[in-house]
C-alpha positions in Angstrom: 0.0 0.0 0.0 1.2 3.5 -0.8 1.9 5.4 2.4 3.2 8.6 1.0 0.4 10.9 -0.2 2.7 12.7 -2.6 3.6 9.5 -4.2 -0.1 8.6 -4.7 -0.7 12.0 -6.2 2.1 11.5 -8.7 0.6 8.1 -9.7 -2.8 9.7 -10.2 -1.2 12.2 -12.6 0.5 9.4 -14.5 -2.8 7.5 -14.7 -4.7 10.6 -15.9 -2.1 11.5 -18.5 -2.0 8.0 -19.9 -5.8 7.8 -19.9 -5.9 11.0 -22.0 -3.4 9.5 -24.5 -5.5 6.3 -24.7 -8.6 8.4 -25.2 -6.9 10.2 -28.1 -5.8 6.8 -29.5 -9.4 5.5 -29.5 -10.8 8.8 -30.8 -8.4 8.8 -33.8 -9.0 5.2 -34.7 -9.4 5.9 -38.4 -6.0 7.4 -38.9 -3.0 5.3 -37.9 -0.6 8.2 -38.1 -2.6 10.3 -35.7 -2.9 7.3 -33.4 0.8 7.0 -33.4 1.2 10.7 -32.5 -1.4 10.2 -29.7 0.7 7.4 -28.2 3.9 9.3 -28.8 2.4 12.1 -26.7 1.6 9.6 -24.0 5.1 8.2 -24.1 6.6 11.6 -23.9 4.4 12.3 -20.9 5.5 9.0 -19.4 9.2 9.9 -19.8 8.8 13.4 -18.4 6.6 12.2 -15.6 9.1 9.5 -14.6 12.0 11.9 -14.6 10.1 14.5 -12.6 8.8 11.9 -10.2 12.3 10.6 -9.4 13.7 14.1 -9.2 11.1 15.1 -6.6 11.9 11.9 -4.7 15.7 12.7 -4.9 16.3 9.4 -6.8 16.9 10.6 -10.3 20.0 9.2 -11.9 21.1 9.0 -15.5 20.3 5.2 -15.3 16.7 5.9 -14.3 16.2 8.5 -17.0 17.7 6.3 -19.6 15.4 3.4 -18.5 12.3 5.6 -19.0 13.6 6.7 -22.4 14.3 3.1 -23.5 11.0 1.7 -22.3 9.2 4.6 -24.1 11.2 3.9 -27.3 10.3 0.2 -27.3 6.6 1.1 -26.9 6.8 3.5 -29.9 8.7 1.0 -32.0 6.2 -1.8 -31.3 3.3 0.5 -32.0 4.8 1.7 -35.3 5.2 -1.9 -36.3 1.6 -2.8 -35.3 0.2 0.2 -37.1 2.3 -0.3 -40.2 4.1 3.1 -39.9 7.6 3.2 -41.1 
């Protein structure tokens, strides 16, 4: 269970941002390029959120930032392959 209220608030912001990206993805279902951009926006939000979250918790390192970037890159690459963009 999450004991730190600030941590819970950070997770709520992540959830809301990713839900917004998913909403855009569903709304733009007839144009794969726009769907890709909607998820790219969500991935960018995820990377920025992760870096800020760890910065505020005084745990941000280059390794952590690189991990968020690489996970986001893999998600974008997989989505591009699924949507046939490339």
